[in-house]
N, C-alpha and C positions, 0 to 999 in steps of 0.2 A: 504494500500500500504506500502511496505517496504521502507526503506531509499534508497536502491539501485534503486528501481523503480522510486522514486521521483527524484533521481539524473539523471536518464536516461531521464525523461520527461523534465528536465530543460536543460541538456547538449545537447541533440539532436537538438533542435531548434537553440541553440547558434552556433553549428557547421554548420548547414545549412545556417544561416545568415552570418557567417564568410566566407563561401565558395562563397556565392552570392556577398558579398562585394568585395572579391578579384577578382571575375569575372568582376564586374563593374569597378574596378580600372585597369583592364587589366593585372593582375598578372596571373590569371588562364584562360585557354581557356575554351570554352563551354563544350567540352567533359570531361575535367578534373573536372569541376564543377558538371556535371551530375554524374560522377563516385563517387565523394566525397559525394554528397547528397544521392545517392542510397546506398553507403556503410554505411553511418551513419544510415539510416533508417533500413536497413537489420540487422545490428549489434544490434541496439537498440531494434528492434522487437524480435529478437532471445533471447536476454538477458532478456527482459521484460517478455516474455512468458515462459522462462525456469523455473522460480521459481513459 
């Protein structure tokens, strides 16, 4: 794995956990949380598979 792929595998779960935490705190609505998680997963998958 390249450094970029390792970074993606570390950063994506952090983004997901951050969005879920903000949802539990009441900062993000459910739809916004789902959108953030889906966007993070799609971007990470496309960048991971691109190389």
